[in-house]
TORMIMAR-210013 format. One record per atom (N, C-alpha, C): residue number from 1; atom name; x, y, z. Coordinates in steps of 0.2 Angstrom, whole numbers, plus 5000, padded with zeros to 4 digits. Example, Ala and Ser with C-alpha at 12.3 -4.5 7.8 and 13.67 -1.06 7.14 Angstrom:
% TORMIMAR-210013
<seq 1; atom N; x 5066; y 4972; z 5039>
<seq 1; atom CA; x 5062; y 4978; z 5039>
<seq 1; atom C; x 5066; y 4984; z 5039>
<seq 2; atom N; x 5064; y 4989; z 5035>
<seq 2; atom CA; x 5068; y 4995; z 5036>
<seq 2; atom C; x 5064; y 5000; z 5039>
//
This chain:
% TORMIMAR-210013
<seq 1; atom N; x 4984; y 4945; z 5108>
<seq 1; atom CA; x 4989; y 4949; z 5105>
<seq 1; atom C; x 4986; y 4951; z 5098>
<seq 2; atom N; x 4987; y 4958; z 5097>
<seq 2; atom CA; x 4985; y 4960; z 5090>
<seq 2; atom C; x 4988; y 4957; z 5084>
<seq 3; atom N; x 4985; y 4958; z 5079>
<seq 3; atom CA; x 4987; y 4954; z 5073>
<seq 3; atom C; x 4994; y 4956; z 5070>
<seq 4; atom N; x 4996; y 4962; z 5070>
<seq 4; atom CA; x 5002; y 4964; z 5068>
<seq 4; atom C; x 5008; y 4961; z 5072>
<seq 5; atom N; x 5008; y 4961; z 5078>
<seq 5; atom CA; x 5013; y 4958; z 5082>
<seq 5; atom C; x 5013; y 4950; z 5081>
<seq 6; atom N; x 5008; y 4947; z 5080>
<seq 6; atom CA; x 5008; y 4940; z 5079>
<seq 6; atom C; x 5010; y 4938; z 5072>
<seq 7; atom N; x 5009; y 4943; z 5067>
<seq 7; atom CA; x 5012; y 4942; z 5060>
<seq 7; atom C; x 5019; y 4942; z 5060>
<seq 8; atom N; x 5022; y 4947; z 5064>
<seq 8; atom CA; x 5029; y 4949; z 5064>
<seq 8; atom C; x 5032; y 4943; z 5068>
<seq 9; atom N; x 5029; y 4940; z 5073>
<seq 9; atom CA; x 5032; y 4935; z 5077>
<seq 9; atom C; x 5032; y 4929; z 5073>
<seq 10; atom N; x 5027; y 4928; z 5069>
<seq 10; atom CA; x 5026; y 4922; z 5065>
<seq 10; atom C; x 5032; y 4922; z 5059>
<seq 11; atom N; x 5033; y 4928; z 5056>
<seq 11; atom CA; x 5037; y 4929; z 5051>
<seq 11; atom C; x 5045; y 4927; z 5054>
<seq 12; atom N; x 5046; y 4930; z 5059>
<seq 12; atom CA; x 5052; y 4929; z 5063>
<seq 12; atom C; x 5054; y 4922; z 5064>
<seq 13; atom N; x 5048; y 4918; z 5066>
<seq 13; atom CA; x 5049; y 4911; z 5068>
<seq 13; atom C; x 5050; y 4907; z 5061>
<seq 14; atom N; x 5046; y 4908; z 5056>
<seq 14; atom CA; x 5046; y 4904; z 5050>
<seq 14; atom C; x 5051; y 4906; z 5045>
<seq 15; atom N; x 5054; y 4912; z 5045>
<seq 15; atom CA; x 5059; y 4913; z 5040>
<seq 15; atom C; x 5065; y 4915; z 5043>
<seq 16; atom N; x 5066; y 4915; z 5050>
<seq 16; atom CA; x 5072; y 4917; z 5053>
<seq 16; atom C; x 5073; y 4924; z 5053>
<seq 17; atom N; x 5069; y 4928; z 5051>
<seq 17; atom CA; x 5069; y 4935; z 5051>
<seq 17; atom C; x 5070; y 4938; z 5058>
<seq 18; atom N; x 5074; y 4943; z 5059>
<seq 18; atom CA; x 5075; y 4946; z 5066>
<seq 18; atom C; x 5068; y 4950; z 5067>
<seq 19; atom N; x 5066; y 4950; z 5073>
<seq 19; atom CA; x 5060; y 4953; z 5075>
<seq 19; atom C; x 5061; y 4961; z 5073>
<seq 20; atom N; x 5056; y 4964; z 5070>
<seq 20; atom CA; x 5056; y 4971; z 5069>
<seq 20; atom C; x 5055; y 4975; z 5075>
<seq 21; atom N; x 5059; y 4980; z 5075>
<seq 21; atom CA; x 5058; y 4985; z 5081>
<seq 21; atom C; x 5052; y 4988; z 5080>
<seq 22; atom N; x 5048; y 4989; z 5085>
<seq 22; atom CA; x 5041; y 4992; z 5085>
<seq 22; atom C; x 5043; y 5000; z 5087>
<seq 23; atom N; x 5041; y 5004; z 5082>
<seq 23; atom CA; x 5041; y 5011; z 5084>
<seq 23; atom C; x 5035; y 5014; z 5084>
<seq 24; atom N; x 5034; y 5020; z 5087>
<seq 24; atom CA; x 5028; y 5023; z 5089>
<seq 24; atom C; x 5026; y 5028; z 5083>
<seq 25; atom N; x 5030; y 5028; z 5077>
<seq 25; atom CA; x 5028; y 5033; z 5072>
<seq 25; atom C; x 5023; y 5031; z 5068>
<seq 26; atom N; x 5021; y 5025; z 5068>
<seq 26; atom CA; x 5015; y 5022; z 5063>
<seq 26; atom C; x 5011; y 5017; z 5067>
<seq 27; atom N; x 5005; y 5018; z 5066>
<seq 27; atom CA; x 5000; y 5012; z 5068>
<seq 27; atom C; x 5001; y 5006; z 5064>
<seq 28; atom N; x 4998; y 5001; z 5067>
<seq 28; atom CA; x 4998; y 4995; z 5063>
<seq 28; atom C; x 4994; y 4995; z 5057>
<seq 29; atom N; x 4989; y 4999; z 5057>
<seq 29; atom CA; x 4985; y 5000; z 5051>
<seq 29; atom C; x 4988; y 5004; z 5046>
<seq 30; atom N; x 4992; y 5009; z 5048>
<seq 30; atom CA; x 4996; y 5013; z 5043>
<seq 30; atom C; x 5001; y 5009; z 5040>
<seq 31; atom N; x 5005; y 5005; z 5044>
<seq 31; atom CA; x 5010; y 5000; z 5042>
<seq 31; atom C; x 5007; y 4995; z 5036>
<seq 32; atom N; x 5001; y 4993; z 5038>
<seq 32; atom CA; x 4998; y 4988; z 5033>
<seq 32; atom C; x 4996; y 4991; z 5027>
<seq 33; atom N; x 4994; y 4998; z 5027>
<seq 33; atom CA; x 4992; y 5001; z 5021>
<seq 33; atom C; x 4998; y 5003; z 5017>
<seq 34; atom N; x 5003; y 5005; z 5020>
<seq 34; atom CA; x 5010; y 5006; z 5017>
<seq 34; atom C; x 5012; y 5000; z 5013>
<seq 35; atom N; x 5012; y 4994; z 5017>
<seq 35; atom CA; x 5014; y 4988; z 5014>
<seq 35; atom C; x 5010; y 4986; z 5008>
<seq 36; atom N; x 5003; y 4988; z 5008>
<seq 36; atom CA; x 4999; y 4986; z 5002>
<seq 36; atom C; x 5002; y 4990; z 4996>
<seq 37; atom N; x 5003; y 4997; z 4998>
<seq 37; atom CA; x 5006; y 5001; z 4993>
<seq 37; atom C; x 5013; y 4999; z 4990>
<seq 38; atom N; x 5017; y 4997; z 4994>
<seq 38; atom CA; x 5023; y 4994; z 4992>
<seq 38; atom C; x 5022; y 4988; z 4988>
<seq 39; atom N; x 5017; y 4984; z 4990>
<seq 39; atom CA; x 5016; y 4978; z 4986>
<seq 39; atom C; x 5013; y 4980; z 4979>
<seq 40; atom N; x 5009; y 4985; z 4978>
<seq 40; atom CA; x 5007; y 4987; z 4972>
<seq 40; atom C; x 5013; y 4990; z 4967>
<seq 41; atom N; x 5018; y 4993; z 4971>
<seq 41; atom CA; x 5023; y 4996; z 4967>
<seq 41; atom C; x 5028; y 4990; z 4965>
<seq 42; atom N; x 5028; y 4985; z 4969>
<seq 42; atom CA; x 5033; y 4980; z 4967>
<seq 42; atom C; x 5030; y 4974; z 4963>
<seq 43; atom N; x 5024; y 4974; z 4961>
<seq 43; atom CA; x 5021; y 4969; z 4958>
<seq 43; atom C; x 5024; y 4967; z 4952>
<seq 44; atom N; x 5028; y 4971; z 4949>
<seq 44; atom CA; x 5032; y 4969; z 4943>
<seq 44; atom C; x 5039; y 4967; z 4945>
<seq 45; atom N; x 5041; y 4966; z 4951>
<seq 45; atom CA; x 5047; y 4963; z 4953>
<seq 45; atom C; x 5052; y 4968; z 4956>
<seq 46; atom N; x 5050; y 4975; z 4955>
<seq 46; atom CA; x 5055; y 4980; z 4957>
<seq 46; atom C; x 5051; y 4986; z 4960>
<seq 47; atom N; x 5055; y 4989; z 4965>
<seq 47; atom CA; x 5052; y 4996; z 4967>
<seq 47; atom C; x 5056; y 5001; z 4964>
<seq 48; atom N; x 5054; y 5004; z 4958>
<seq 48; atom CA; x 5057; y 5009; z 4954>
<seq 48; atom C; x 5058; y 5015; z 4958>
<seq 49; atom N; x 5063; y 5019; z 4957>
<seq 49; atom CA; x 5064; y 5025; z 4961>
<seq 49; atom C; x 5058; y 5030; z 4960>
<seq 50; atom N; x 5055; y 5030; z 4954>
<seq 50; atom CA; x 5049; y 5034; z 4953>
<seq 50; atom C; x 5043; y 5032; z 4957>
<seq 51; atom N; x 5043; y 5026; z 4958>
<seq 51; atom CA; x 5037; y 5023; z 4962>
<seq 51; atom C; x 5038; y 5024; z 4970>
<seq 52; atom N; x 5045; y 5024; z 4972>
<seq 52; atom CA; x 5046; y 5025; z 4978>
<seq 52; atom C; x 5045; y 5032; z 4980>
<seq 53; atom N; x 5047; y 5037; z 4976>
<seq 53; atom CA; x 5046; y 5044; z 4976>
<seq 53; atom C; x 5038; y 5046; z 4977>
<seq 54; atom N; x 5035; y 5043; z 4973>
<seq 54; atom CA; x 5027; y 5044; z 4973>
<seq 54; atom C; x 5024; y 5041; z 4979>
<seq 55; atom N; x 5027; y 5035; z 4981>
<seq 55; atom CA; x 5024; y 5032; z 4988>
<seq 55; atom C; x 5026; y 5037; z 4994>
<seq 56; atom N; x 5032; y 5039; z 4994>
<seq 56; atom CA; x 5034; y 5044; z 4999>
<seq 56; atom C; x 5030; y 5050; z 4999>
<seq 57; atom N; x 5029; y 5053; z 4994>
<seq 57; atom CA; x 5024; y 5059; z 4993>
<seq 57; atom C; x 5017; y 5057; z 4996>
<seq 58; atom N; x 5015; y 5052; z 4994>
<seq 58; atom CA; x 5008; y 5050; z 4996>
<seq 58; atom C; x 5007; y 5049; z 5004>
<seq 59; atom N; x 5013; y 5046; z 5006>
<seq 59; atom CA; x 5013; y 5044; z 5014>
<seq 59; atom C; x 5013; y 5051; z 5018>
<seq 60; atom N; x 5017; y 5056; z 5016>
<seq 60; atom CA; x 5018; y 5062; z 5020>
<seq 60; atom C; x 5011; y 5065; z 5020>
<seq 61; atom N; x 5009; y 5067; z 5026>
<seq 61; atom CA; x 5003; y 5070; z 5027>
<seq 61; atom C; x 4997; y 5065; z 5029>
<seq 62; atom N; x 4998; y 5059; z 5027>
<seq 62; atom CA; x 4993; y 5054; z 5028>
<seq 62; atom C; x 4995; y 5049; z 5034>
<seq 63; atom N; x 5001; y 5046; z 5033>
<seq 63; atom CA; x 5004; y 5041; z 5038>
<seq 63; atom C; x 5010; y 5043; z 5041>
<seq 64; atom N; x 5013; y 5049; z 5038>
<seq 64; atom CA; x 5020; y 5051; z 5041>
<seq 64; atom C; x 5020; y 5059; z 5040>
<seq 65; atom N; x 5023; y 5062; z 5045>
<seq 65; atom CA; x 5024; y 5069; z 5045>
<seq 65; atom C; x 5029; y 5072; z 5041>
<seq 66; atom N; x 5034; y 5068; z 5040>
<seq 66; atom CA; x 5040; y 5071; z 5036>
<seq 66; atom C; x 5042; y 5065; z 5031>
<seq 67; atom N; x 5046; y 5068; z 5026>
<seq 67; atom CA; x 5049; y 5063; z 5021>
<seq 67; atom C; x 5053; y 5058; z 5025>
<seq 68; atom N; x 5057; y 5059; z 5030>
<seq 68; atom CA; x 5061; y 5054; z 5033>
<seq 68; atom C; x 5057; y 5049; z 5037>
<seq 69; atom N; x 5051; y 5051; z 5039>
<seq 69; atom CA; x 5047; y 5046; z 5042>
<seq 69; atom C; x 5043; y 5042; z 5037>
<seq 70; atom N; x 5042; y 5045; z 5031>
<seq 70; atom CA; x 5039; y 5041; z 5026>
<seq 70; atom C; x 5044; y 5036; z 5023>
<seq 71; atom N; x 5050; y 5038; z 5023>
<seq 71; atom CA; x 5055; y 5033; z 5021>
<seq 71; atom C; x 5056; y 5027; z 5026>
<seq 72; atom N; x 5056; y 5029; z 5032>
<seq 72; atom CA; x 5056; y 5024; z 5037>
<seq 72; atom C; x 5050; y 5019; z 5037>
<seq 73; atom N; x 5044; y 5022; z 5036>
<seq 73; atom CA; x 5038; y 5018; z 5035>
<seq 73; atom C; x 5039; y 5014; z 5029>
<seq 74; atom N; x 5042; y 5016; z 5023>
<seq 74; atom CA; x 5043; y 5012; z 5017>
<seq 74; atom C; x 5047; y 5006; z 5019>
<seq 75; atom N; x 5052; y 5007; z 5022>
<seq 75; atom CA; x 5057; y 5002; z 5024>
<seq 75; atom C; x 5054; y 4997; z 5028>
<seq 76; atom N; x 5050; y 4999; z 5033>
<seq 76; atom CA; x 5046; y 4994; z 5037>
<seq 76; atom C; x 5041; y 4990; z 5033>
<seq 77; atom N; x 5038; y 4994; z 5028>
<seq 77; atom CA; x 5032; y 4991; z 5024>
<seq 77; atom C; x 5035; y 4986; z 5019>
<seq 78; atom N; x 5042; y 4987; z 5017>
<seq 78; atom CA; x 5045; y 4982; z 5012>
<seq 78; atom C; x 5046; y 4976; z 5016>
<seq 79; atom N; x 5048; y 4976; z 5023>
<seq 79; atom CA; x 5049; y 4970; z 5027>
<seq 79; atom C; x 5042; y 4967; z 5028>
<seq 80; atom N; x 5037; y 4970; z 5029>
<seq 80; atom CA; x 5030; y 4967; z 5030>
<seq 80; atom C; x 5028; y 4964; z 5024>
<seq 81; atom N; x 5029; y 4967; z 5018>
<seq 81; atom CA; x 5027; y 4965; z 5012>
<seq 81; atom C; x 5031; y 4958; z 5010>
<seq 82; atom N; x 5037; y 4958; z 5012>
<seq 82; atom CA; x 5041; y 4952; z 5010>
<seq 82; atom C; x 5039; y 4946; z 5015>
<seq 83; atom N; x 5036; y 4947; z 5020>
<seq 83; atom CA; x 5034; y 4942; z 5025>
<seq 83; atom C; x 5027; y 4940; z 5024>
<seq 84; atom N; x 5023; y 4944; z 5019>
<seq 84; atom CA; x 5016; y 4942; z 5019>
<seq 84; atom C; x 5015; y 4939; z 5012>
<seq 85; atom N; x 5011; y 4933; z 5013>
<seq 85; atom CA; x 5010; y 4929; z 5007>
<seq 85; atom C; x 5004; y 4932; z 5002>
<seq 86; atom N; x 4999; y 4936; z 5005>
<seq 86; atom CA; x 4994; y 4938; z 5001>
<seq 86; atom C; x 4991; y 4945; z 5003>
<seq 87; atom N; x 4989; y 4949; z 4998>
<seq 87; atom CA; x 4987; y 4955; z 5000>
<seq 87; atom C; x 4981; y 4955; z 5004>
<seq 88; atom N; x 4977; y 4950; z 5004>
<seq 88; atom CA; x 4971; y 4949; z 5009>
<seq 88; atom C; x 4973; y 4949; z 5016>
<seq 89; atom N; x 4979; y 4947; z 5018>
<seq 89; atom CA; x 4982; y 4947; z 5024>
<seq 89; atom C; x 4983; y 4954; z 5026>
<seq 90; atom N; x 4986; y 4958; z 5022>
<seq 90; atom CA; x 4987; y 4965; z 5023>
<seq 90; atom C; x 4980; y 4969; z 5024>
<seq 91; atom N; x 4975; y 4968; z 5020>
<seq 91; atom CA; x 4969; y 4971; z 5020>
<seq 91; atom C; x 4966; y 4969; z 5027>
<seq 92; atom N; x 4967; y 4963; z 5029>
<seq 92; atom CA; x 4964; y 4961; z 5036>
<seq 92; atom C; x 4967; y 4965; z 5041>
<seq 93; atom N; x 4974; y 4967; z 5041>
<seq 93; atom CA; x 4977; y 4971; z 5046>
<seq 93; atom C; x 4975; y 4978; z 5046>
<seq 94; atom N; x 4972; y 4980; z 5041>
<seq 94; atom CA; x 4970; y 4987; z 5041>
<seq 94; atom C; x 4964; y 4988; z 5046>
<seq 95; atom N; x 4960; y 4983; z 5047>
<seq 95; atom CA; x 4955; y 4983; z 5052>
<seq 95; atom C; x 4948; y 4983; z 5048>
<seq 96; atom N; x 4944; y 4981; z 5052>
<seq 96; atom CA; x 4936; y 4981; z 5049>
<seq 96; atom C; x 4933; y 4988; z 5051>
<seq 97; atom N; x 4937; y 4992; z 5055>
<seq 97; atom CA; x 4934; y 4999; z 5057>
<seq 97; atom C; x 4936; y 5004; z 5052>
<seq 98; atom N; x 4940; y 5003; z 5047>
<seq 98; atom CA; x 4942; y 5008; z 5042>
<seq 98; atom C; x 4935; y 5010; z 5039>
<seq 99; atom N; x 4934; y 5017; z 5038>
<seq 99; atom CA; x 4928; y 5020; z 5035>
<seq 99; atom C; x 4929; y 5019; z 5028>
<seq 100; atom N; x 4923; y 5020; z 5025>
<seq 100; atom CA; x 4923; y 5020; z 5017>
<seq 100; atom C; x 4928; y 5025; z 5014>
<seq 101; atom N; x 4928; y 5031; z 5018>
<seq 101; atom CA; x 4932; y 5036; z 5015>
<seq 101; atom C; x 4940; y 5034; z 5016>
<seq 102; atom N; x 4941; y 5031; z 5021>
<seq 102; atom CA; x 4949; y 5029; z 5022>
<seq 102; atom C; x 4950; y 5023; z 5017>
<seq 103; atom N; x 4946; y 5019; z 5016>
<seq 103; atom CA; x 4947; y 5013; z 5011>
<seq 103; atom C; x 4947; y 5016; z 5004>
<seq 104; atom N; x 4943; y 5021; z 5002>
<seq 104; atom CA; x 4943; y 5024; z 4995>
<seq 104; atom C; x 4949; y 5028; z 4994>
<seq 105; atom N; x 4952; y 5031; z 5000>
<seq 105; atom CA; x 4958; y 5035; z 4999>
<seq 105; atom C; x 4964; y 5030; z 4998>
<seq 106; atom N; x 4964; y 5025; z 5001>
<seq 106; atom CA; x 4969; y 5019; z 5000>
<seq 106; atom C; x 4969; y 5017; z 4993>
<seq 107; atom N; x 4963; y 5016; z 4991>
<seq 107; atom CA; x 4962; y 5013; z 4984>
<seq 107; atom C; x 4965; y 5018; z 4979>
<seq 108; atom N; x 4963; y 5025; z 4980>
<seq 108; atom CA; x 4966; y 5030; z 4976>
<seq 108; atom C; x 4973; y 5030; z 4976>
<seq 109; atom N; x 4976; y 5030; z 4982>
<seq 109; atom CA; x 4983; y 5030; z 4983>
<seq 109; atom C; x 4986; y 5024; z 4979>
<seq 110; atom N; x 4983; y 5018; z 4979>
<seq 110; atom CA; x 4986; y 5012; z 4975>
<seq 110; atom C; x 4986; y 5013; z 4968>
<seq 111; atom N; x 4980; y 5016; z 4965>
<seq 111; atom CA; x 4980; y 5018; z 4958>
<seq 111; atom C; x 4986; y 5023; z 4956>
<seq 112; atom N; x 4987; y 5028; z 4961>
<seq 112; atom CA; x 4992; y 5033; z 4960>
<seq 112; atom C; x 4999; y 5030; z 4960>
<seq 113; atom N; x 5000; y 5025; z 4964>
<seq 113; atom CA; x 5007; y 5021; z 4964>
<seq 113; atom C; x 5008; y 5017; z 4958>
<seq 114; atom N; x 5002; y 5014; z 4956>
<seq 114; atom CA; x 5002; y 5010; z 4950>
<seq 114; atom C; x 5004; y 5014; z 4944>
<seq 115; atom N; x 5002; y 5020; z 4944>
<seq 115; atom CA; x 5003; y 5024; z 4938>
<seq 115; atom C; x 5009; y 5029; z 4938>
<seq 116; atom N; x 5013; y 5027; z 4943>
<seq 116; atom CA; x 5019; y 5032; z 4945>
<seq 116; atom C; x 5024; y 5032; z 4939>
<seq 117; atom N; x 5024; y 5027; z 4935>
<seq 117; atom CA; x 5029; y 5027; z 4929>
<seq 117; atom C; x 5026; y 5029; z 4923>
<seq 118; atom N; x 5020; y 5032; z 4923>
<seq 118; atom CA; x 5017; y 5035; z 4918>
<seq 118; atom C; x 5011; y 5031; z 4914>
<seq 119; atom N; x 5011; y 5024; z 4917>
<seq 119; atom CA; x 5005; y 5020; z 4914>
<seq 119; atom C; x 5004; y 5015; z 4919>
<seq 120; atom N; x 4998; y 5012; z 4919>
<seq 120; atom CA; x 4996; y 5006; z 4924>
<seq 120; atom C; x 4997; y 5000; z 4920>
<seq 121; atom N; x 5002; y 4996; z 4922>
<seq 121; atom CA; x 5003; y 4990; z 4919>
<seq 121; atom C; x 4998; y 4984; z 4920>
<seq 122; atom N; x 4997; y 4979; z 4916>
<seq 122; atom CA; x 4992; y 4974; z 4917>
<seq 122; atom C; x 4992; y 4971; z 4924>
<seq 123; atom N; x 4998; y 4969; z 4927>
<seq 123; atom CA; x 4999; y 4966; z 4934>
<seq 123; atom C; x 4996; y 4971; z 4939>
<seq 124; atom N; x 4998; y 4977; z 4938>
<seq 124; atom CA; x 4996; y 4983; z 4943>
<seq 124; atom C; x 4989; y 4983; z 4943>
<seq 125; atom N; x 4986; y 4984; z 4937>
<seq 125; atom CA; x 4979; y 4985; z 4936>
<seq 125; atom C; x 4975; y 4979; z 4939>
<seq 126; atom N; x 4977; y 4973; z 4938>
<seq 126; atom CA; x 4974; y 4967; z 4941>
<seq 126; atom C; x 4974; y 4967; z 4948>
<seq 127; atom N; x 4980; y 4969; z 4951>
<seq 127; atom CA; x 4981; y 4969; z 4958>
<seq 127; atom C; x 4977; y 4974; z 4962>
<seq 128; atom N; x 4977; y 4980; z 4959>
<seq 128; atom CA; x 4973; y 4986; z 4962>
<seq 128; atom C; x 4966; y 4984; z 4961>
<seq 129; atom N; x 4963; y 4981; z 4956>
<seq 129; atom CA; x 4956; y 4979; z 4956>
<seq 129; atom C; x 4955; y 4974; z 4961>
<seq 130; atom N; x 4959; y 4969; z 4962>
<seq 130; atom CA; x 4958; y 4964; z 4968>
<seq 130; atom C; x 4958; y 4968; z 4974>
<seq 131; atom N; x 4963; y 4972; z 4975>
<seq 131; atom CA; x 4963; y 4976; z 4982>
<seq 131; atom C; x 4956; y 4980; z 4983>
<seq 132; atom N; x 4954; y 4983; z 4977>
<seq 132; atom CA; x 4947; y 4986; z 4978>
<seq 132; atom C; x 4942; y 4982; z 4980>
<seq 133; atom N; x 4942; y 4976; z 4977>
<seq 133; atom CA; x 4937; y 4971; z 4979>
<seq 133; atom C; x 4937; y 4969; z 4987>
<seq 134; atom N; x 4944; y 4967; z 4989>
<seq 134; atom CA; x 4945; y 4966; z 4996>
<seq 134; atom C; x 4943; y 4971; z 5001>
<seq 135; atom N; x 4944; y 4977; z 4998>
<seq 135; atom CA; x 4942; y 4983; z 5002>
<seq 135; atom C; x 4934; y 4984; z 5002>
<seq 136; atom N; x 4930; y 4980; z 4999>
<seq 136; atom CA; x 4923; y 4980; z 4999>
<seq 136; atom C; x 4920; y 4984; z 4994>
<seq 137; atom N; x 4923; y 4986; z 4989>
<seq 137; atom CA; x 4920; y 4990; z 4984>
<seq 137; atom C; x 4918; y 4986; z 4978>
<seq 138; atom N; x 4912; y 4988; z 4975>
<seq 138; atom CA; x 4910; y 4985; z 4969>
<seq 138; atom C; x 4914; y 4988; z 4962>
<seq 139; atom N; x 4913; y 4984; z 4957>
<seq 139; atom CA; x 4916; y 4986; z 4951>
<seq 139; atom C; x 4915; y 4993; z 4949>
<seq 140; atom N; x 4909; y 4996; z 4949>
<seq 140; atom CA; x 4908; y 5003; z 4947>
<seq 140; atom C; x 4912; y 5008; z 4952>
<seq 141; atom N; x 4912; y 5006; z 4958>
<seq 141; atom CA; x 4916; y 5010; z 4963>
<seq 141; atom C; x 4924; y 5010; z 4961>
<seq 142; atom N; x 4926; y 5004; z 4960>
<seq 142; atom CA; x 4933; y 5004; z 4958>
<seq 142; atom C; x 4935; y 5007; z 4952>
<seq 143; atom N; x 4930; y 5007; z 4947>
<seq 143; atom CA; x 4931; y 5011; z 4940>
<seq 143; atom C; x 4931; y 5018; z 4942>
<seq 144; atom N; x 4927; y 5020; z 4946>
<seq 144; atom CA; x 4926; y 5028; z 4948>
<seq 144; atom C; x 4933; y 5030; z 4952>
<seq 145; atom N; x 4935; y 5026; z 4956>
<seq 145; atom CA; x 4941; y 5027; z 4960>
<seq 145; atom C; x 4947; y 5027; z 4956>
<seq 146; atom N; x 4948; y 5023; z 4951>
<seq 146; atom CA; x 4953; y 5023; z 4946>
<seq 146; atom C; x 4953; y 5030; z 4942>
<seq 147; atom N; x 4947; y 5031; z 4939>
<seq 147; atom CA; x 4946; y 5037; z 4935>
<seq 147; atom C; x 4948; y 5044; z 4939>
<seq 148; atom N; x 4946; y 5044; z 4945>
<seq 148; atom CA; x 4947; y 5050; z 4949>
<seq 148; atom C; x 4955; y 5050; z 4951>
<seq 149; atom N; x 4958; y 5045; z 4953>
<seq 149; atom CA; x 4965; y 5045; z 4954>
<seq 149; atom C; x 4969; y 5046; z 4948>
<seq 150; atom N; x 4968; y 5044; z 4943>
<seq 150; atom CA; x 4972; y 5045; z 4937>
<seq 150; atom C; x 4971; y 5052; z 4934>
<seq 151; atom N; x 4965; y 5054; z 4935>
<seq 151; atom CA; x 4963; y 5061; z 4932>
<seq 151; atom C; x 4967; y 5066; z 4937>
<seq 152; atom N; x 4968; y 5065; z 4943>
<seq 152; atom CA; x 4972; y 5069; z 4947>
<seq 152; atom C; x 4980; y 5069; z 4946>
<seq 153; atom N; x 4982; y 5065; z 4942>
<seq 153; atom CA; x 4989; y 5064; z 4940>
<seq 153; atom C; x 4991; y 5069; z 4935>
<seq 154; atom N; x 4997; y 5072; z 4935>
<seq 154; atom CA; x 5000; y 5076; z 4929>
<seq 154; atom C; x 4998; y 5073; z 4923>
<seq 155; atom N; x 4997; y 5077; z 4918>
<seq 155; atom CA; x 4994; y 5075; z 4911>
<seq 155; atom C; x 4998; y 5069; z 4908>
<seq 156; atom N; x 5004; y 5069; z 4909>
<seq 156; atom CA; x 5008; y 5064; z 4905>
<seq 156; atom C; x 5006; y 5057; z 4908>
<seq 157; atom N; x 5004; y 5057; z 4915>
<seq 157; atom CA; x 5003; y 5051; z 4918>
<seq 157; atom C; x 4995; y 5049; z 4917>
<seq 158; atom N; x 4991; y 5054; z 4915>
<seq 158; atom CA; x 4984; y 5052; z 4915>
<seq 158; atom C; x 4982; y 5048; z 4909>
<seq 159; atom N; x 4987; y 5046; z 4905>
<seq 159; atom CA; x 4985; y 5042; z 4899>
<seq 159; atom C; x 4986; y 5035; z 4901>
<seq 160; atom N; x 4987; y 5033; z 4908>
<seq 160; atom CA; x 4988; y 5026; z 4910>
<seq 160; atom C; x 4983; y 5022; z 4908>
//
């Protein structure tokens, strides 16, 4: 049995959560990536509206075709994030076959979500650095990914 169904079954058994309905709109890897991004957004304890909007915009075109699909993916990702103890578990769900380009894109998306409110807070910075390491990047690569992602943000957010 693939990892995602096992994780969902485990969560349902351990926490009494109802089994999540499997939909064909997102692969397990996309769901795990979205859950990682949700985790970054919620590291301060909340998923602020500006973070959710940024997350939805990032998902459309990458993991979802429409805003409605992105919102559905975010809802599912929140459930997965709630049931996951460590981001390392989510990284493992993405799979070992993810290319460097895909992993770099995910890291850039994580920085963009972290900066959604105009700055990267200490907890967000630490989490995204750890995520970069778990994705197999060295410190210089993580620094570059951060700079590239933040430079691509509107000027008021680039001061993060």
